[in-house]
C-alpha positions, 0 to 999 in steps of 0.5 A, spaced: 096 656 481 090 660 480 086 660 487 079 663 487 075 664 493 068 665 493 064 668 499 057 670 500 056 677 503 060 683 502 066 685 507 064 691 511 070 692 516 076 696 514 080 692 519 078 685 515 079 689 508 086 691 510 088 684 512 085 681 506 089 686 502 095 684 506 095 676 505 092 678 497 099 681 496 103 676 500 100 670 496 101 674 489 108 671 488 105 664 488 099 665 483 093 669 481 088 670 487 081 672 485 076 673 491 068 674 488 063 676 493 056 674 491 050 677 495 047 674 501 039 673 502 036 676 509 035 670 513 028 672 518 029 671 525 026 664 527 026 662 519 023 655 518 028 650 515 024 650 508 026 658 508 033 657 510 033 651 505 030 656 500 036 661 502 041 657 501 039 655 494 038 662 492 045 663 495 048 657 492 045 659 485 049 665 485 056 661 487 055 656 482 055 661 477 062 663 478 065 656 479 069 654 473 068 647 470 076 645 471 076 648 478 077 643 484 072 646 489 074 646 496 068 648 501 068 650 508 064 646 512 063 645 519 063 637 518 068 637 513 075 634 514 080 638 519 087 638 517 093 641 521 097 647 517 102 642 514 097 637 512 093 643 509 100 645 505 101 638 503 093 638 500 095 644 496 102 641 494 099 634 492 093 638 488 098 642 484 102 635 482 096 632 480 095 638 475 089 641 479 091 648 477 085 652 479 083 651 486 076 654 488 074 655 496 067 656 497 065 660 504 058 660 505 053 665 508 051 665 515 046 659 515 051 654 510 051 652 503 046 649 499 045 642 497 047 643 489 054 647 492 055 641 496 054 636 491 059 640 486 064 640 492 071 636 491 073 636 498 069 638 504 074 642 509 073 644 516 077 649 520 074 648 527 068 645 530 067 652 532 063 657 528 066 663 525 063 669 522 064 668 515 067 675 514 073 673 518 073 666 515 076 669 509 082 672 513 083 665 516 083 662 510 087 666 506 092 666 512 092 659 512 093 658 504 099 663 505 102 659 510 101 653 506 105 655 501 111 658 506 111 650 508 111 648 501 117 652 500 120 651 507 120 658 509 121 660 516 114 663 517 110 657 519 114 656 526 
Protein backbone atom coordinates (compact mmCIF):
# COMPACT_ATOMS: atom_id res chain seq x y z
CA UNK A 1 0.00 0.00 0.00
CA UNK A 2 1.24 3.48 -0.82
CA UNK A 3 0.10 6.32 1.40
CA UNK A 4 0.55 9.93 0.39
CA UNK A 5 -0.20 12.78 2.75
CA UNK A 6 -0.53 16.16 1.05
CA UNK A 7 -0.47 19.12 3.41
CA UNK A 8 -0.63 22.87 3.07
CA UNK A 9 2.24 24.77 4.69
CA UNK A 10 5.65 23.92 6.07
CA UNK A 11 6.21 22.14 9.34
CA UNK A 12 8.27 24.35 11.63
CA UNK A 13 8.26 22.89 15.14
CA UNK A 14 10.96 20.33 15.93
CA UNK A 15 8.74 18.31 18.26
CA UNK A 16 6.17 17.83 15.48
CA UNK A 17 8.92 16.90 13.00
CA UNK A 18 10.21 14.35 15.51
CA UNK A 19 6.75 12.82 15.97
CA UNK A 20 6.22 12.61 12.22
CA UNK A 21 9.62 10.98 11.77
CA UNK A 22 8.72 8.39 14.43
CA UNK A 23 5.36 7.48 12.87
CA UNK A 24 6.91 7.49 9.39
CA UNK A 25 9.44 4.94 10.62
CA UNK A 26 6.72 2.81 12.23
CA UNK A 27 4.57 2.93 9.08
CA UNK A 28 7.43 1.88 6.80
CA UNK A 29 6.75 -1.80 7.56
CA UNK A 30 3.23 -1.45 6.10
CA UNK A 31 4.04 0.30 2.85
CA UNK A 32 5.50 3.39 1.27
CA UNK A 33 4.70 6.71 2.93
CA UNK A 34 5.16 10.01 1.16
CA UNK A 35 4.50 13.40 2.76
CA UNK A 36 4.20 16.34 0.37
CA UNK A 37 3.98 19.96 1.47
CA UNK A 38 2.51 22.65 -0.75
CA UNK A 39 2.98 26.36 -0.14
CA UNK A 40 0.31 28.14 1.80
CA UNK A 41 -1.08 31.57 1.04
CA UNK A 42 -1.03 34.36 3.58
CA UNK A 43 -4.59 35.04 4.68
CA UNK A 44 -5.13 38.70 5.56
CA UNK A 45 -6.92 39.49 8.81
CA UNK A 46 -10.65 39.91 8.23
CA UNK A 47 -10.37 38.54 4.69
CA UNK A 48 -13.61 38.55 2.70
CA UNK A 49 -15.21 35.31 1.56
CA UNK A 50 -14.07 36.13 -1.99
CA UNK A 51 -10.43 36.47 -0.88
CA UNK A 52 -10.65 33.26 1.16
CA UNK A 53 -12.14 31.41 -1.83
CA UNK A 54 -9.25 32.67 -4.02
CA UNK A 55 -6.73 31.49 -1.42
CA UNK A 56 -8.37 28.04 -1.21
CA UNK A 57 -8.35 27.88 -5.02
CA UNK A 58 -4.61 28.69 -5.25
CA UNK A 59 -3.73 26.18 -2.54
CA UNK A 60 -6.08 23.67 -4.17
CA UNK A 61 -4.32 23.97 -7.53
CA UNK A 62 -1.04 23.14 -5.79
CA UNK A 63 -2.62 20.14 -4.04
CA UNK A 64 -4.21 18.77 -7.21
CA UNK A 65 -0.83 18.70 -9.00
CA UNK A 66 0.25 15.94 -6.62
CA UNK A 67 -2.88 13.79 -6.71
CA UNK A 68 -2.37 10.80 -8.99
CA UNK A 69 -5.18 9.53 -11.19
CA UNK A 70 -5.17 6.12 -9.51
CA UNK A 71 -5.25 7.50 -5.95
CA UNK A 72 -8.17 7.07 -3.61
CA UNK A 73 -8.43 10.54 -2.05
CA UNK A 74 -9.49 11.11 1.55
CA UNK A 75 -9.89 14.77 2.48
CA UNK A 76 -9.83 15.83 6.11
CA UNK A 77 -12.87 18.01 6.67
CA UNK A 78 -14.69 19.15 9.78
CA UNK A 79 -17.96 18.14 8.12
CA UNK A 80 -16.65 14.73 7.01
CA UNK A 81 -17.60 11.31 8.36
CA UNK A 82 -16.34 10.60 11.87
CA UNK A 83 -14.98 7.11 12.45
CA UNK A 84 -13.59 5.54 15.56
CA UNK A 85 -10.17 3.88 15.29
CA UNK A 86 -11.58 0.42 14.57
CA UNK A 87 -13.87 1.78 11.84
CA UNK A 88 -10.95 3.69 10.36
CA UNK A 89 -8.85 0.50 10.32
CA UNK A 90 -11.71 -1.33 8.61
CA UNK A 91 -11.93 1.46 6.02
CA UNK A 92 -8.21 1.11 5.21
CA UNK A 93 -8.47 -2.67 5.08
CA UNK A 94 -11.59 -2.59 2.86
CA UNK A 95 -9.95 -0.17 0.43
CA UNK A 96 -6.97 -2.51 0.16
CA UNK A 97 -9.23 -5.50 -0.51
CA UNK A 98 -11.02 -3.46 -3.19
CA UNK A 99 -7.67 -2.98 -4.94
CA UNK A 100 -7.08 0.61 -3.87
CA UNK A 101 -3.32 0.45 -3.48
CA UNK A 102 -2.68 4.20 -3.27
CA UNK A 103 -4.39 6.24 -0.57
CA UNK A 104 -3.93 10.00 -0.60
CA UNK A 105 -4.89 12.00 2.48
CA UNK A 106 -5.26 15.77 2.07
CA UNK A 107 -4.94 18.24 4.94
CA UNK A 108 -5.91 21.76 3.94
CA UNK A 109 -4.63 25.06 5.21
CA UNK A 110 -6.06 27.21 7.95
CA UNK A 111 -9.18 28.15 5.97
CA UNK A 112 -9.92 24.75 4.51
CA UNK A 113 -9.89 23.13 1.09
CA UNK A 114 -10.80 24.53 -2.30
CA UNK A 115 -13.86 23.43 -4.24
CA UNK A 116 -11.86 21.50 -6.88
CA UNK A 117 -10.07 19.47 -4.20
CA UNK A 118 -13.40 18.68 -2.55
CA UNK A 119 -14.78 17.52 -5.91
CA UNK A 120 -11.77 15.21 -6.40
CA UNK A 121 -12.24 13.69 -2.95
CA UNK A 122 -13.48 10.12 -2.76
CA UNK A 123 -14.13 10.26 0.99
CA UNK A 124 -14.53 13.16 3.44
CA UNK A 125 -13.06 12.20 6.81
CA UNK A 126 -13.39 14.10 10.07
CA UNK A 127 -11.36 13.46 13.18
CA UNK A 128 -13.50 15.70 15.37
CA UNK A 129 -15.93 18.58 15.39
CA UNK A 130 -13.06 20.49 16.96
CA UNK A 131 -10.56 22.41 14.88
CA UNK A 132 -6.90 21.36 15.13
CA UNK A 133 -3.82 23.19 13.86
CA UNK A 134 -3.11 21.69 10.44
CA UNK A 135 0.51 21.02 11.46
CA UNK A 136 -0.60 18.99 14.49
CA UNK A 137 -3.17 17.21 12.32
CA UNK A 138 -0.32 15.56 10.42
CA UNK A 139 0.84 13.82 13.58
CA UNK A 140 -2.70 12.81 14.54
CA UNK A 141 -3.35 11.43 11.06
CA UNK A 142 -0.11 9.41 10.93
CA UNK A 143 -0.75 8.02 14.41
CA UNK A 144 -4.24 6.92 13.40
CA UNK A 145 -3.01 5.31 10.19
CA UNK A 146 -0.40 3.44 12.22
CA UNK A 147 -3.02 2.46 14.81
CA UNK A 148 -5.25 1.27 11.96
CA UNK A 149 -2.58 -1.07 10.64
CA UNK A 150 -1.92 -2.38 14.15
CA UNK A 151 -5.66 -3.08 14.55
CA UNK A 152 -5.76 -4.85 11.18
CA UNK A 153 -2.94 -7.18 12.22
CA UNK A 154 -4.40 -7.75 15.67
CA UNK A 155 -1.45 -6.21 17.51
CA UNK A 156 -1.82 -5.00 21.11
CA UNK A 157 -0.91 -1.35 20.34
CA UNK A 158 -4.55 -0.36 20.00
CA UNK A 159 -5.56 -1.06 23.61
